[in-house]
C-alpha positions as CSV (number, residue, x, y, z in Angstrom):
1,M,29.6,60.0,166.2
2,R,27.1,58.7,163.6
3,D,29.0,60.2,160.8
4,R,32.2,58.4,161.8
5,C,30.3,55.1,162.2
6,G,28.6,55.6,158.8
7,G,31.9,56.3,157.1
8,Q,33.4,53.1,158.5
9,L,30.4,51.1,157.4
10,V,30.5,52.4,153.9
11,G,34.3,52.1,154.0
12,T,36.7,51.7,151.1
13,W,36.5,49.3,148.2
14,D,38.6,48.6,145.1
15,R,37.6,46.2,142.4
16,N,41.1,44.6,142.6
17,F,40.2,43.4,146.1
18,G,38.1,40.6,144.6
19,G,35.4,38.6,146.4
20,S,32.6,41.2,146.0
21,Q,29.9,38.7,146.8
22,N,31.5,38.0,150.1
23,L,32.1,41.6,151.3
24,S,30.2,42.9,154.3
25,S,29.4,46.3,152.8
26,P,26.2,46.2,150.7
27,L,27.6,49.0,148.6
28,A,30.8,47.1,147.9
29,R,28.8,44.0,146.8
30,V,26.6,46.1,144.5
31,A,29.6,48.0,143.0
32,G,31.4,44.7,142.4
33,E,28.5,42.7,141.0
34,H,27.4,45.4,138.6
35,A,30.8,46.9,137.8
36,L,29.6,50.3,139.0
37,A,33.0,51.7,140.0
38,H,36.7,51.0,139.9
39,N,37.0,52.1,143.6
40,Y,35.5,54.3,146.2
41,M,36.5,55.7,149.6
42,S,34.2,57.2,152.2
43,F,35.5,60.2,154.1
44,Q,34.5,62.2,157.1
45,T,35.8,65.7,158.1
46,S,35.0,67.3,161.5
47,Y,34.8,71.0,162.0
48,K,34.1,73.0,165.2
49,D,30.3,72.9,165.0
50,T,29.5,70.7,162.0
51,G,31.0,68.0,159.8
52,L,31.1,66.6,156.3
53,W,30.6,63.1,155.2
54,G,31.1,62.1,151.6
55,C,32.5,59.6,149.2
56,Y,35.2,59.8,146.5
57,A,34.7,57.3,143.6
58,V,36.3,56.4,140.3
59,T,33.8,55.1,137.8
60,D,33.2,55.0,134.1
61,H,31.2,57.9,132.6
62,D,28.2,55.8,131.8
63,K,28.1,54.3,135.4
64,I,28.1,57.6,137.3
65,E,24.4,57.8,137.8
66,D,24.1,54.1,138.7
67,F,26.8,54.4,141.3
68,C,25.4,57.6,142.8
69,F,22.0,55.9,143.1
70,A,23.6,52.9,144.9
71,L,25.5,55.2,147.2
72,T,22.4,57.2,148.0
73,Q,20.5,54.0,148.8
74,E,23.2,52.9,151.1
75,W,23.2,56.2,152.9
76,L,19.4,56.0,153.3
77,R,19.7,52.5,154.6
78,L,22.2,53.6,157.2
79,A,20.1,56.6,158.2
80,H,17.0,54.4,158.6
81,V,18.9,51.8,160.7
82,S,20.4,54.5,162.9
83,L,17.0,56.1,163.5
84,C,15.6,52.7,164.5
85,V,18.3,52.0,167.1
């Protein structure tokens, strides 16, 4: 359940959407404000006894590390929030 919720919170973003300062996802705001990616999409796959949660992203070569850092920070933020609830 948490993986589905997390995937929806991270969501999908494309720089053509516009309005990055007004988006609800902190990752979308950071990606838009700092031009970290062209787009990204969170995904979740369920298996019988486990699951996989990840993110596809299209970014410039020199922004890969910055985007991965921002994505990791968002996942850590979500993990901390879910542990506190």
